[in-house]
C-alpha positions, 0 to 999 in steps of 0.5 A, spaced: 140 368 456 144 363 451 142 356 453 137 358 458 130 356 459 124 362 459 119 359 464 117 366 467 118 373 465 122 374 472 127 369 469 129 376 464 133 382 467 130 389 464 137 389 460 135 382 457 128 384 455 130 390 452 135 386 448 130 381 445 125 387 443 131 390 439 132 384 436 125 383 434 125 390 431 130 387 427 126 381 425 120 386 423 125 389 418 127 383 415 123 377 417 125 372 412 132 369 414 136 363 415 138 364 422 135 357 424 137 353 418 141 348 422 136 348 428 130 343 430 124 345 435 119 341 438 112 344 440 109 340 445 102 343 446 098 339 451 092 345 451 089 348 445 092 354 442 092 358 435 096 364 435 101 362 440 103 355 436 102 358 429 106 364 431 112 360 434 111 355 428 111 361 423 117 364 427 121 358 426 119 357 419 121 364 417 128 363 419 129 356 416 128 352 422 124 345 422 118 344 427 116 337 430 111 336 435 103 336 437 097 340 437 093 337 443 095 332 448 090 326 445 095 326 439 101 324 444 103 318 448 100 322 454 094 319 452 097 312 454 099 314 460 106 317 459 109 322 464 111 329 463 118 327 465 118 321 460 115 326 454 120 331 455 126 327 456 124 323 450 123 329 446 129 332 448 133 327 444 130 329 438 131 337 438 135 343 440 129 347 443 122 345 446 116 350 446 111 347 451 104 349 453 101 345 459 094 346 463 097 345 470 101 351 473 108 349 474 109 344 469 113 349 465 118 350 470 118 342 472 120 341 464 125 346 464 128 342 470 129 335 467 130 337 460 137 337 457 135 342 452 132 349 453 124 350 454 120 356 453 114 356 456 108 358 452 103 358 457 102 354 464 095 354 466 093 361 470 100 362 471 105 365 466 105 366 459 112 370 458 112 370 450 106 373 450 108 378 455 114 380 451 110 381 444 106 385 449 112 389 451 114 390 444 107 392 442 107 398 447 114 400 445 112 400 438 106 404 439 108 409 445 115 410 443 117 407 450 116 403 456 117 408 461 112 411 465 106 408 462 099 407 464 096 400 463 089 399 464 087 392 464 080 389 464 076 383 465 079 376 467 085 379 472 084 373 476 086 367 471 089 371 466 096 369 465 097 374 460 095 380 465 100 377 471 106 376 466 105 383 463 104 386 470 110 384 473 114 386 466 112 393 466 113 394 474 121 394 471 119 401 467 115 405 473 108 403 470 102 405 473 096 401 473 088 401 472 085 394 474 077 393 472 074 387 474 068 384 477 069 382 484 069 374 482 075 376 477 079 381 481 087 381 481 089 376 486 092 378 493 099 376 491 100 381 485 097 387 489 102 385 494 107 385 489 105 392 486 105 395 493 112 392 495 115 396 489 111 402 491 107 402 484 101 406 483 094 402 482 087 403 482 081 398 482 074 399 479 068 394 477 066 399 471 068 400 464 067 407 463 070 413 460 072 416 466 076 410 469 080 409 462 081 417 461 088 416 463 090 410 460 096 409 455 094 402 454 087 399 454 089 391 455 082 387 454 082 380 456 077 374 455 073 371 461 076 364 460 071 359 460 076 353 461 078 356 468 072 355 471 070 349 474 062 351 475 059 353 469 054 358 472 059 362 475 062 363 468 055 365 465 055 370 470 061 374 468 062 372 461 059 378 458 061 383 464 065 388 459 064 390 452 068 395 449 065 399 444 067 404 439 064 410 443 067 409 449 074 410 446 072 417 443 074 421 449 080 417 451 088 420 450 090 420 442 096 415 444 091 410 447 092 403 444 087 397 445 091 391 446 088 384 447 092 377 447 086 374 443 082 370 442 076 375 442 069 373 444 065 378 446 069 383 450 071 388 444 065 390 439 067 389 432 066 396 431 072 398 434 076 394 429 077 400 424 078 405 430 086 407 429 086 406 437 085 398 435 092 395 435 090 387 437 091 384 430 098 388 429 100 385 436 098 378 434 103 379 428 108 382 433 108 375 436 112 372 430 118 377 430 118 377 438 118 369 438 124 369 433 128 374 437 126 369 443 128 363 440 135 366 437 137 369 444 136 362 447 140 359 441 145 364 441 143 366 434 144 373 431 139 376 425 143 377 419 141 385 419 144 385 426 149 391 427 156 388 427 157 391 434 
């Protein structure tokens, strides 16, 4: 995928995904390297972020690259009325790669079309978040030993959750089964239900988070109900605490089950889950650094220092 932008998880083949995960594994074994010593990366975050922005910056810094950019739109010329096109074309003069988060769906695709340098989508509205998906895949493979034939249970905001949408499409390449748990207001959009049906992949849908509904899951993927996606505050208040995962609910789940969460957590996972060996969300966040090292390296045609000769 050298010199290619990463806007959607669908931009990658199954083989490219596996190659990135293999490279991320190498970086997990030796994170501090000089692979990006001659590289400058811009992080353009038009929407607030903690984990994604800092893990990208950590990834670049640990590989000895340099970072420029902004953490919110108000600190850029967008606040003066500059167009997205002008921002992207201007910043492209200064860097080798752009990492961008934007609240509008499709903004990353547009940026990739106009930019003369590769663009990595760090989240565009409720649409896609491909780098989160790759770190989720890395975490699934790390905990389960394989991506094949996994049963993935997704809970919470399945309507606006871009991490859910991206992960669903990626896991469809590995013959996954799905369990969806959401209130009617936040159920999986019809387009993704049709996507699974067209691929003859099995899925079940429930409204209740119960032991019975998660009994077969290998991965329990919890999500936050995203206040920023609701135009009506009353609608958000109605569903914000609809699911809370407590430790007792995990007692009779499969031994290999791991709980993932893209973070930030609000109330959907009780803190009594944190010490359970099945909780993996903080390790998952750490995996984001290794995965983003691999993504940047792949796009820029760089190899880890500890890569095999062949």
